[in-house]
C-alpha positions in Angstrom: 160.0 29.3 122.4 159.1 25.8 121.2 156.1 23.7 121.9 155.3 20.0 121.4 152.1 20.8 119.6 153.6 23.2 117.0 152.6 21.0 114.0 149.0 20.8 115.2 148.4 24.5 114.9 146.8 26.1 111.8 148.2 29.5 111.1 146.4 32.6 110.0 148.7 34.8 108.0 148.8 38.5 109.1 149.4 39.9 105.6 152.8 41.3 106.9 155.6 39.2 105.4 158.2 40.0 108.1 155.7 39.5 111.0 154.6 36.1 109.5 158.3 35.2 109.4 158.7 36.1 113.1 155.6 34.0 113.9 156.8 31.1 111.7 153.8 31.4 109.4 151.2 33.5 111.2 148.9 33.7 114.3 147.3 30.5 115.7 143.9 30.3 114.0 140.8 30.4 116.1 142.5 32.0 119.1 142.3 35.4 120.9 145.4 37.6 120.8 146.3 41.0 122.0 148.4 43.7 120.3 149.6 46.2 122.9 151.4 49.5 122.4 151.1 53.2 122.9 149.4 55.6 120.5 151.1 55.8 117.1 152.8 52.4 117.3 150.8 50.8 114.5 148.2 48.7 116.2 145.3 49.7 114.0 147.4 49.3 110.9 148.3 45.7 111.9 144.7 45.0 112.5 143.6 46.3 109.2 146.3 44.3 107.3 145.2 41.2 109.2 141.6 41.7 108.0 142.5 42.5 104.5 144.6 39.4 104.2 141.7 37.3 105.4 139.3 39.1 103.0 141.7 38.4 100.1 141.4 34.7 101.0 137.6 34.7 101.0 137.1 34.8 104.8 134.5 36.8 106.6 136.2 39.6 108.5 135.0 42.4 110.8 136.4 45.5 112.6 134.5 46.6 115.7 135.7 50.0 116.9 134.9 51.2 120.4 137.4 54.1 120.4 137.2 55.9 117.0 134.6 56.6 114.3 134.3 54.6 111.1 135.1 57.9 109.2 138.4 58.2 111.0 139.1 54.5 110.3 138.4 55.0 106.6 140.8 57.9 106.5 143.6 55.6 107.8 142.7 53.1 105.1 142.7 55.7 102.3 146.1 57.0 103.5 147.6 53.5 102.7 145.8 53.2 99.4 143.6 50.4 100.5 139.9 49.7 100.2 137.6 48.2 102.9 135.7 46.0 100.4 134.8 42.8 102.2 135.5 44.2 105.6 132.5 44.9 108.0 133.2 48.0 110.1 131.0 48.6 113.1 131.1 51.5 115.6 130.3 51.0 119.2 127.7 53.8 119.1 125.9 51.9 116.3 125.6 48.9 118.6 124.2 50.7 121.6 120.6 49.6 122.4 119.5 53.1 123.4 120.2 55.5 120.6 118.4 58.5 122.0 121.6 60.2 123.2 120.3 60.5 126.8 123.0 60.0 129.4 121.7 58.0 132.5 122.9 59.2 135.9 120.6 57.1 138.2 122.6 53.9 138.1 126.3 53.2 138.3 128.1 53.2 134.9 129.5 49.7 135.4 126.1 48.4 136.3 124.3 49.7 133.2 126.5 50.9 130.3 129.1 48.2 130.7 126.5 45.5 130.5 124.8 47.1 127.5 128.0 47.5 125.7 129.1 43.9 126.2 125.7 42.6 125.2 125.6 44.7 122.0 129.2 43.7 121.2 128.5 40.0 121.5 125.2 40.3 119.6 127.1 42.1 116.7 129.7 39.3 116.6 126.9 36.7 116.6 125.2 38.5 113.7 128.4 39.0 111.6 129.9 35.6 112.4 133.4 36.6 111.2 136.4 34.3 110.7 138.6 37.2 111.7 137.8 40.0 114.1 139.6 43.1 115.3 138.3 44.8 118.5 139.6 48.3 118.9 140.1 48.9 121.7 139.7 46.9 125.0 140.6 50.2 126.8 137.0 51.3 126.5 135.8 48.2 128.3 138.4 48.9 131.0 137.1 52.4 131.5 133.5 51.3 131.8 134.4 48.7 134.4 135.2 50.8 137.4 137.0 48.1 139.3 139.6 45.5 138.3 137.3 42.7 139.4 134.5 43.8 136.9 137.1 44.2 134.2 138.5 40.7 134.7 135.0 39.3 134.7 134.4 40.8 131.2 137.7 39.5 129.9 136.7 36.0 131.2 133.3 36.4 129.5 135.0 37.3 126.2 137.4 34.4 126.4 134.7 31.9 127.2 132.6 33.2 124.3 135.3 33.1 121.7 136.5 29.7 123.0 133.3 28.2 121.5 133.9 29.8 118.1 136.5 29.4 115.4 137.1 33.2 115.1 140.7 34.5 115.2 140.5 37.6 117.3 142.9 40.6 117.6 142.3 42.8 120.6 144.0 46.2 120.4 145.1 47.8 123.6 146.8 51.2 124.1 147.6 50.6 127.8 151.3 50.0 128.5 150.5 48.3 131.8 151.5 44.7 132.0 149.9 43.6 135.3 146.3 43.2 134.2 144.7 39.9 133.3 144.4 40.6 129.5 147.7 39.0 128.6 147.1 36.0 130.9 143.7 35.2 129.3 144.7 35.7 125.6 146.5 33.1 123.6 149.3 35.4 122.3 150.6 38.9 123.1 152.4 41.1 120.6 154.0 44.3 122.0 154.9 47.4 120.0 156.9 50.4 121.0 158.6 53.4 119.5 161.6 55.4 120.4 162.3 59.0 119.4 166.1 59.5 119.3 167.7 62.9 119.9 168.4 63.1 116.2 166.9 61.1 113.3 163.6 59.3 112.5 161.4 57.4 114.9 162.6 53.9 115.7 159.7 51.4 116.0 160.1 47.9 117.5 158.0 44.8 117.8 158.4 41.6 119.8 156.3 38.5 120.7 155.8 38.6 124.5 153.8 35.3 124.5 152.4 32.8 121.9 151.2 29.6 123.4 151.8 26.3 121.8 154.0 27.4 118.9 157.5 28.3 118.0 158.4 31.9 117.1 161.4 34.1 116.5 161.9 35.8 119.8 163.6 39.0 120.7 163.1 42.6 119.4 162.6 43.3 115.7 162.6 46.7 114.0 159.6 47.8 111.8 158.6 50.8 109.8 155.1 52.2 108.9 155.0 53.1 105.3 152.3 54.0 102.8 150.9 50.6 102.2 151.3 49.1 105.7 154.0 47.8 108.0 157.4 46.5 107.0 158.8 44.2 109.7 162.5 43.4 109.7 163.2 40.1 111.5 166.5 39.8 113.2 169.0 37.7 111.2 168.9 34.2 112.4 172.0 32.4 111.1 171.9 28.6 111.3 174.9 26.5 110.6 172.7 23.5 109.6 170.5 25.3 107.1 172.1 23.7 104.1 174.1 26.8 102.9 177.8 26.8 102.6 180.7 27.7 100.4 183.4 25.8 98.6 186.3 27.9 99.7 186.7 29.7 96.4 189.4 32.3 96.3 188.4 35.9 95.4 191.1 37.8 93.6 191.5 41.6 93.4 193.3 41.7 90.0 196.3 43.3 91.7 198.8 40.5 91.6 201.0 41.9 94.3 198.1 42.3 96.8 196.8 38.8 96.0 200.3 37.4 96.6 200.4 39.0 100.0 197.1 37.3 100.9 198.2 33.9 99.7 196.4 34.1 96.4 193.4 36.2 97.4 190.5 36.3 99.9 188.4 33.2 100.6 184.6 33.3 99.8 182.5 33.1 102.9 184.9 35.0 105.1 185.1 38.5 106.5 188.0 40.8 105.8 188.5 44.0 107.8 190.5 46.8 106.3 191.8 49.1 109.0 193.6 52.4 108.7 193.5 56.2 109.2 191.9 58.6 106.8 193.6 58.7 103.4 195.4 55.4 103.6 193.4 53.8 100.8 191.1 51.4 102.7 188.0 52.1 100.6 190.1 52.0 97.4 191.4 48.5 98.2 188.0 47.2 99.1 186.5 48.8 95.9 189.2 47.0 93.9 187.8 43.6 95.0 184.2 44.7 94.2 185.3 46.0 90.8 187.2 42.8 90.0 184.3 40.6 91.1 181.8 42.6 88.9 184.2 42.3 85.9 184.1 38.5 86.4 180.3 38.6 86.2 179.7 38.2 90.0 177.4 40.7 91.7 178.7 42.9 94.4 176.9 45.2 96.8 178.5 48.4 98.3 176.8 50.0 101.3 178.2 53.5 101.7 177.7 55.2 105.0 180.1 58.1 104.5 180.2 59.1 100.8 177.8 60.4 98.2 177.6 58.3 95.1 179.0 61.0 92.8 182.1 61.4 95.0 182.5 57.7 95.1 182.3 57.4 91.3 184.8 60.2 90.6 187.4 58.9 93.1 187.1 55.4 91.7 187.5 56.7 88.2 190.6 58.5 89.2 192.1 55.1 90.2 191.2 53.4 87.0 187.9 51.8 88.1 184.9 53.0 86.1 182.0 51.7 88.2 179.1 53.5 86.4 178.6 50.9 83.7 178.7 48.1 86.2 176.1 49.8 88.4 173.9 50.4 85.4 174.2 46.8 84.4 173.3 45.7 87.9 176.6 43.9 88.6 177.4 46.4 91.4 174.6 47.5 93.7 175.5 50.9 95.3 173.4 52.0 98.2 173.9 55.1 100.3 172.8 54.6 103.8 171.5 57.4 106.0 171.9 56.2 109.6 169.6 58.9 110.9 166.7 57.5 108.9 167.5 53.8 109.0 167.1 51.4 112.0 169.6 48.6 112.6 167.0 46.0 111.6 166.2 47.7 108.3 169.9 48.0 107.5 170.4 44.3 108.1 167.3 43.5 106.0 168.8 45.5 103.1 171.9 43.4 103.3 169.8 40.2 103.5 167.8 41.2 100.4 170.9 41.9 98.4 172.1 38.3 99.1 168.8 36.4 98.8 167.1 38.4 96.0 170.0 39.8 94.0 172.4 36.9 94.4 175.2 39.1 95.6 178.6 37.3 96.3 180.5 40.2 97.7 179.4 42.8 100.3 181.3 45.9 101.1 180.4 48.0 104.2 182.1 51.5 104.0 182.5 52.2 106.8 181.9 50.1 109.8 182.3 53.4 111.8 179.1 54.7 110.0 177.4 51.4 110.7 178.1 51.8 114.4 176.2 55.1 114.4 173.0 53.2 113.3 173.1 51.3 116.5 172.8 53.2 119.8 173.9 50.3 122.0 177.4 48.9 121.7 176.6 45.5 123.1 173.7 45.0 120.7 175.8 46.1 117.8 178.4 43.4 118.4 175.7 40.7 118.7 174.0 41.9 115.5 177.3 42.2 113.6 178.2 38.7 114.7 174.9 37.4 113.4 175.3 39.4 110.2 178.7 38.0 109.4 177.6 34.5 110.2 174.6 34.8 107.9 176.8 36.1 105.1 179.4 33.4 105.7 176.8 30.6 105.5 175.8 31.9 102.0 179.4 32.0 100.7 179.6 35.8 100.6 182.9 37.6 101.0 182.4 40.6 103.4 184.7 43.6 103.3 184.5 45.8 106.4 186.2 49.2 106.2 187.1 50.6 109.6 188.4 54.1 110.1 190.9 54.9 112.9 191.3 58.0 114.9 194.7 59.8 114.4 197.2 59.9 111.6 200.4 58.2 112.8 201.3 55.1 114.7 201.1 55.9 118.4 197.9 58.0 118.2 196.0 55.6 116.0 193.2 53.5 117.5 189.9 52.0 116.3 186.6 53.3 117.7 185.5 49.8 118.8 187.4 46.5 119.0 185.8 44.2 116.4 188.8 42.7 114.8 188.1 39.3 116.5 185.0 39.0 114.2 187.0 39.1 111.0 188.9 36.2 109.4 191.4 38.5 107.8 192.6 41.9 108.9 194.5 44.2 106.6 196.1 47.2 108.3 197.0 50.2 106.1 199.1 53.0 107.6 200.8 56.2 106.8 204.5 56.4 107.5 207.1 59.1 107.3 210.2 58.6 105.2 213.4 60.6 104.7 211.9 63.4 106.8 214.0 66.5 107.5 213.6 69.7 109.5 215.0 72.7 107.7 216.5 75.5 109.8 215.8 79.0 108.6 218.9 81.2 108.6 218.7 84.7 110.0 219.5 87.5 107.7 
């Protein structure tokens, strides 16, 4: 989404590197935004990181909670190893004008308690005068307002109030409904969701539903909640005009006969797919290229979905490739990938980090079949794999894709998914039967 006024907006960084990348720098400053998602999706964590980032920059920040106690909030903070120094935390109960604990039953709740809560809330904001504010959660206002009309009026009052201030506001909302006026009245909307697969870790996703007047990286992005906050993994966004490229260097395997078959070797910035049944030597041939590159002083990254490191080392040593010293020297990066624990976005981020941070020039994925298992939807896999290969190509990285086939001999062999059109080079390795004979046992 692109706006004509993109350059005029001042961004407030969220403190989450991946989210700031998705937002092209951060949230529009001085505006009201909503973060919507069910329980456990990470709304409060995002709000806290947003405030801690502002506090680190010397801004006045405040967290007003209507749904949980300050004690519970501080437990969340402690679990991440943070400190709330510089963050004003206020509970809704502390802002109530009547603190005698007496529940009124004479008047309608929306006529008394809603008005008292809103007056106390705005008075507290006036007193604190924060540059950044997190309100957790708007659901309490929704419950106090018995009708949609009253609720919409309170939202309009909040919008009009903050429109006169320079406060950047994050409103947290656990409601998964999308028909109310909250998203219409706020400047931006960030949605969070989580999916529990039949097997494996929880998959969490984030996307920008709306952000007025600014460009952002649309679509769904994976994220993970770790000790220390959120890690957001933006979808790869290859651009042919980003200044990257490659000079067509030829990458050799050090096996002269194999290089001769390939016209001298494989070209940097291309993708080579090695296809074959189990035991044909696909991984061995791909490892040969990684080994030769590391011997020349170029870094290579091997992402193994199917083998333990020790098994991989022993098998390579049996073929005359001692990878251990190269791994210890950092010339080969060996990473074992557990698809049950890793989301597709996190997997792509690991590949991206290897290229951008470790200056890797060769990437080996062993196997693509295991990579498929990290992606539950076939259509999304093909789109993501296309972007991944385009990203690596732009940066001059040779990509080796190992693809296992079902079956052992010619007629029965087939690939689990047709992806050969994505590769620049396809090497097919097959078993074959030679000088076979069937012996007939003589009867005694």
